C-alpha positions in Angstrom: 42.3 268.5 172.0 39.6 266.6 173.5 40.0 264.3 171.1 43.8 263.6 171.1 42.7 262.8 174.6 40.3 260.3 173.8 42.9 258.6 171.4 45.4 258.9 173.5 44.4 256.9 176.8 42.8 253.8 175.6 46.7 253.5 173.4 48.3 253.6 176.7 45.9 251.5 177.9 46.8 248.9 175.6 50.6 249.4 175.7 50.7 248.5 179.5 48.4 245.4 178.9 50.9 244.1 175.9 54.0 245.6 178.6 52.5 243.3 181.1 51.8 239.7 179.0 55.5 239.9 177.7 56.7 240.1 180.6 54.5 237.3 182.1 55.4 235.4 179.2 59.2 235.6 179.8 59.1 234.7 183.5 56.9 231.0 182.6 59.3 230.6 179.6 62.2 231.1 182.3 60.9 228.9 184.9 60.3 225.9 182.4 63.4 226.0 180.7 64.8 225.6 184.9 62.9 222.8 185.0 63.7 221.5 182.1 67.5 221.6 182.9 67.0 220.1 186.3 64.8 217.5 184.4 67.9 217.0 182.0 70.4 217.2 185.4 67.8 214.3 187.6 68.1 212.0 184.2 71.8 211.5 183.9 72.1 207.9 184.9 74.9 206.9 187.7 76.3 203.3 188.2 78.3 202.8 192.0 79.1 199.5 193.1 77.6 196.9 195.7 79.9 196.4 197.7 81.4 199.5 197.6 78.9 202.4 197.1 80.9 205.1 197.3 82.5 204.1 193.9 80.4 206.6 192.0 80.6 206.2 187.6 78.9 208.4 185.3 78.5 205.1 182.4 78.7 201.3 183.2 81.6 199.6 183.7 83.7 197.3 186.8 84.6 198.1 189.8 87.9 199.2 191.0 88.9 198.4 194.0 86.8 194.0 194.0 86.3 194.4 190.2 82.6 193.4 190.6 79.8 194.5 187.1 78.6 198.4 188.2 75.5 198.2 188.7 72.5 201.1 188.3 72.4 204.3 191.5 69.0 204.5 192.5 67.7 207.8 194.5 65.0 207.3 196.9 61.8 207.5 195.2 59.9 210.9 195.9 57.0 211.1 197.9 56.8 209.0 200.8 59.2 206.4 199.7 56.3 203.3 200.4 58.0 201.8 196.8 61.0 200.3 195.3 61.3 199.5 191.8 63.5 196.4 191.1 67.0 198.1 190.9 65.8 200.2 194.2 65.2 196.5 196.2 68.5 194.8 194.3 71.0 197.8 195.2 69.3 197.9 199.3 69.7 194.0 199.6 73.3 194.2 198.1 74.4 196.8 199.7 74.3 194.4 203.0 76.6 192.0 201.4 80.9 191.8 201.5 82.7 190.6 199.3 86.2 189.5 199.6 89.1 188.7 197.4 91.6 185.3 198.5 94.5 187.5 199.7 91.9 190.1 202.0 90.6 186.2 203.0 93.8 185.5 203.7 95.0 188.4 205.4 91.8 188.7 206.9 92.0 185.0 209.0 88.7 184.5 207.5 86.9 180.7 207.7 83.9 179.1 206.5 82.3 175.5 208.1 79.3 173.8 207.0 76.2 174.1 208.7 75.5 170.9 209.5 72.4 168.6 211.5 73.4 167.6 214.7 72.9 166.7 218.3 74.4 168.8 221.0 75.7 167.0 223.9 76.3 168.2 227.5 79.5 166.9 228.8 80.0 166.5 232.1 83.4 166.3 233.4 83.8 164.5 237.1 86.6 162.8 238.9 86.1 159.7 240.9 87.9 157.0 243.1 88.2 153.8 241.7 86.5 150.7 244.0 85.9 147.0 244.7 83.2 145.7 243.1 81.1 144.5 246.4 79.1 141.8 244.4 82.7 140.4 243.3 84.4 140.4 247.3 84.4 137.4 249.7 85.9 136.8 252.8 87.7 132.9 253.6 86.5 131.7 257.2 87.1 129.0 260.0 84.0 126.7 259.0 85.7 124.5 262.5 87.9 125.7 265.0 91.6 124.3 264.7 95.6 124.8 264.2 96.5 126.2 260.1 99.1 122.9 259.9 99.5 124.6 256.4 99.4 128.1 254.6 99.2 127.8 250.2 98.8 131.9 250.4 101.2 134.3 252.1 101.0 137.2 250.9 98.8 140.4 250.1 98.3 140.3 246.2 98.2 136.7 245.3 96.1 135.8 243.1 93.8 132.4 244.4 91.6 130.4 242.5 88.4 128.7 243.8 89.4 125.5 242.7 92.4 125.8 244.4 92.5 125.5 248.8 94.3 128.5 250.2 95.6 126.9 253.6 94.7 122.8 255.5 93.1 123.4 258.8 93.9 120.3 261.7 90.7 119.8 263.9 90.5 117.2 266.0 86.6 117.9 266.4 86.9 117.4 262.2 88.6 114.3 262.9 86.8 112.4 265.5 82.8 113.5 262.7 84.8 111.7 260.0 86.0 108.5 261.8 81.7 108.6 263.0 81.2 109.0 258.9 83.2 106.0 258.1 82.5 104.2 261.1 78.3 104.8 259.8 79.0 103.8 256.9 80.4 100.1 258.0 76.9 100.0 259.7 74.8 100.8 257.1 76.7 97.8 255.0 76.4 95.2 257.4 72.0 96.8 258.3 71.1 97.0 254.5 70.2 93.1 254.5 68.5 92.9 257.5 65.1 91.6 257.3 63.8 94.4 259.7 63.4 97.7 257.5 63.8 99.7 260.5 67.2 98.1 260.9 68.1 98.8 257.1 66.7 102.5 257.7 68.6 103.0 260.8 71.5 102.6 259.1 70.9 104.8 256.7 69.9 107.5 259.0 73.5 107.1 260.6 75.7 107.9 257.4 72.5 110.7 256.9 73.8 112.3 260.1 77.5 111.9 260.1 77.3 113.5 256.5 75.8 116.8 257.4 77.8 117.6 260.4 81.0 117.2 257.8 79.3 119.3 255.5 78.3 121.9 258.6 82.4 122.3 259.0 82.9 123.1 255.4 84.0 119.8 254.4 82.9 119.5 250.6 80.8 116.7 248.7 83.5 115.6 247.0 86.1 115.2 250.0 83.1 113.9 251.6 83.3 110.9 248.3 86.8 110.9 248.3 87.1 110.3 252.6 84.6 107.7 251.9 86.2 105.9 249.0 89.4 106.0 251.2 87.8 104.6 254.4 90.7 106.6 256.8 89.9 110.1 257.9 92.3 112.6 256.1 94.7 114.6 258.9 94.3 118.4 257.4 91.0 119.5 255.6 91.6 121.6 252.7 90.1 125.4 253.2 89.0 126.9 249.7 88.1 130.1 248.8 84.1 131.0 247.3 85.9 133.1 244.4 88.5 133.5 242.3 90.5 136.7 242.4 93.2 138.3 244.2 93.9 138.0 248.1 93.5 142.0 249.1 93.6 140.9 253.2 95.8 138.5 254.7 95.1 137.9 258.9 96.6 134.1 259.3 100.3 132.5 259.9 101.2 129.7 259.9 100.9 127.3 262.5 97.9 129.6 263.8 94.9 128.4 266.1 91.5 129.9 264.4 88.3 130.0 265.8 85.3 129.3 264.4 84.2 131.7 262.0 87.4 133.7 262.2 88.9 135.5 258.5 91.7 134.4 257.4 91.2 136.0 254.1 89.8 138.8 251.8 89.2 137.9 248.4 87.4 140.2 245.8 87.7 140.4 242.0 89.3 142.7 240.0 88.1 141.6 236.4 85.6 144.0 237.1 85.8 147.3 239.4 83.2 150.3 240.5 84.1 154.1 240.2 82.2 156.3 242.2 82.0 159.5 240.9 81.5 163.0 242.0 78.7 165.0 240.3 77.8 168.6 241.1 74.8 169.3 242.2 73.8 171.4 239.4 74.5 168.8 236.6 72.6 166.1 239.2 69.5 166.0 236.8 70.8 165.1 233.6 72.3 161.8 235.4 70.5 158.5 234.8 71.1 155.4 235.5 72.0 153.9 232.3 74.1 156.5 230.8 77.5 155.6 229.1 80.1 156.8 231.1 84.1 157.3 229.5 87.0 156.4 232.6 90.9 157.7 232.0 93.6 157.7 234.3 97.0 159.0 234.0 97.8 155.1 234.2 95.7 153.6 230.5 97.8 156.5 229.1 95.3 158.3 227.3 93.0 154.9 226.5 89.6 155.0 227.5 87.5 152.5 229.3 83.6 152.4 229.2 81.0 151.7 231.5 77.4 152.4 233.3 75.9 154.3 235.6 74.4 151.4 237.6 73.5 153.6 241.0 72.8 157.1 242.0 73.3 157.5 245.6 70.6 159.7 247.7 72.7 160.8 250.0 74.3 164.6 249.4 78.0 165.4 250.1 77.5 169.6 252.0 81.5 170.3 252.1 81.8 169.7 248.2 77.9 170.1 247.2 78.4 166.7 245.3 76.4 163.7 244.4 77.7 160.3 244.0 77.0 157.7 241.1 78.1 154.2 240.5 79.9 153.2 237.1 80.5 149.9 237.1 83.1 148.7 233.5 85.3 146.1 232.7 89.7 146.5 234.0 91.3 143.9 231.4 94.4 143.2 232.7 93.7 144.9 235.7 95.1 148.1 234.8 92.4 150.7 237.1 93.2 149.7 240.6 91.6 150.5 243.8 91.8 153.7 245.0 92.9 155.7 241.7 91.9 158.3 240.8 90.0 158.7 237.7 88.2 161.2 235.5 84.9 161.0 233.8 82.8 162.1 231.1 79.4 161.6 231.1 77.9 163.0 227.5 73.7 163.8 227.5 72.4 163.9 224.4 70.0 167.2 224.7 68.6 169.0 221.6 68.8 168.3 217.9 68.8 170.5 214.8 71.4 172.9 212.7 74.5 173.4 214.6 77.8 175.8 214.1 80.4 176.9 215.9 79.8 180.1 219.0 82.7 181.9 217.3 80.1 182.6 213.9 78.0 184.2 215.8 77.6 188.1 216.0 75.9 189.4 218.9 75.3 193.4 219.0 73.3 193.2 221.6 70.2 193.2 220.2 70.0 191.3 217.1 72.8 187.3 216.4 74.0 187.6 212.8 75.7 185.0 210.8 77.9 185.6 207.7 76.7 183.6 205.1 78.6 182.8 202.3 76.2 182.8 199.9 78.9 182.8 196.1 83.3 182.5 197.0 83.7 185.7 198.6 80.0 186.6 198.9 79.3 186.7 202.2 76.0 188.0 203.7 74.3 188.5 206.7 71.9 186.7 208.5 70.0 187.1 211.4 69.1 184.1 213.3 68.0 182.7 216.8 70.3 180.6 218.9 68.9 178.4 220.6 71.5 176.0 223.8 74.6 176.6 223.6 77.2 173.6 225.2 80.6 174.3 225.0 81.7 175.7 221.2 78.5 174.9 219.3 74.9 176.8 219.3 71.9 175.2 218.2 70.9 178.3 215.6 66.6 177.4 215.6 66.0 180.3 212.2 67.7 182.0 210.5 70.3 179.7 208.1 69.5 176.0 206.6 72.1 172.6 206.7 74.5 172.9 204.4 75.4 176.5 204.7 78.9 177.8 204.5 79.1 180.2 207.6 82.2 182.5 208.8 83.9 180.9 211.8 86.6 182.9 212.0 87.4 186.9 210.8 83.4 187.1 210.9 83.9 190.8 212.9 86.2 191.6 210.6 83.4 190.9 207.4 81.3 192.9 210.1 83.7 195.7 210.8 83.8 196.2 207.4 79.8 196.1 206.4 79.4 198.8 209.0 81.9 200.7 207.0 80.6 200.9 204.1 77.7 201.2 205.2 78.8 204.5 206.5 79.3 203.6 210.1 75.5 202.2 210.6 74.6 200.4 213.5 74.9 196.7 212.9 71.1 196.3 215.0 69.6 197.6 212.1 70.5 194.5 209.5 68.1 193.3 207.4 70.1 193.0 204.8 70.4 196.8 203.4 71.2 199.9 204.4 70.1 203.1 205.3 68.3 204.9 202.3 71.4 207.5 200.8 69.8 211.2 200.6 67.9 212.2 197.9 70.9 212.9 194.3 73.6 212.7 196.7 76.5 210.4 196.2 77.5 207.9 199.2 80.7 209.6 201.1 83.6 207.3 201.4 83.8 206.1 205.3 85.9 208.2 207.5 89.4 207.4 208.0 89.8 205.4 211.2 92.2 202.8 213.3 90.2 199.7 212.3 91.4 197.6 210.1 90.1 198.4 206.4 89.0 195.0 204.2 89.5 197.5 201.2 93.5 198.5 202.2 93.9 195.5 201.9 94.7 194.9 197.6 98.1 193.3 197.0 
């Protein structure tokens, strides 16, 4: 009996060891099968569209929406995700792009322009009033007291010439001075042959003294020469204007007696005029002497006259908060009339650089994005840094270069399409890619929204 117990006990121990080993082997084999199955499942290659990432296929082909070639779908790398394969980088970059067919572009009203290197001009608009050129005004005055016997100019606005007399005056003092001059001339002829030098020189002195008195009365040297040639005094003295121009004021009538220094006419030359423009005080620092100004008026029917700023007044109008600037310009045909209101434009060059329309920049509040057409129908977002903005143009400091085609209309629709494609991502996170997808999970189609979807535009 004791011998049987000695045999039975070791057999039981061996049986238990065998059972334990079999169970362990079965468990290990089962686990390896599941790992292999999982690895096989993970190793199945999927394909997606870079423009429409919710399209998932198990074999290569083309996208049913845009017709682009499908690319390999790459899941996020395990671990910390700090390294990416070239396929992962390509997929991440392409997810930020938007592809549009010709029909979609037409329906979304997408237009592009070429970014160009240019200069932004600040445009200063002002109003002004046409004034007489003060350096081209003159007064016709009486140099001697007398009576206006003849008036050659009878109306305001008449054209006068400095070579033609505007009036003739009768003066007893002038008549007497002419007679004195003629007597002095005769005396000079009689005394010039005198053997006594003092007597001959005295004759020259009498002529010079009489001639000076005539010139003080406004008689020209040519008139004095005619007087000496004729040998008899003129009853009426012609009065000339100092410049050619237009009579802007008439203060005398024919037959009227006038005193010395009394104004007979005011004359202005309208071949050149001044325009005094009102510049708002915040724009005064941009105004400089010598700048070109474009002047237009309703009378000229769209014609533009160009002049230059000759003076900036050192006065400020507290009522209108403006400073006046004087513009000198030619006035052919006298189209610009004094006291006429005109519009003035001053274009001040500010900065040079890449210039695009303001509508091309999508401002998210955090970043500024421009959509660039890298190839026909393919739009890529570019982060840009905007500089000066003048009216409808903006300077771009970085992000794009001259020659890039940027979307100037429909850019917000392109931006919306990009966000829908990225699963409603915040555009402020644009870096040319999208948020990584969950490992092993395809991107879900975007949720239905009321906003316009570019995918619905197939025609």
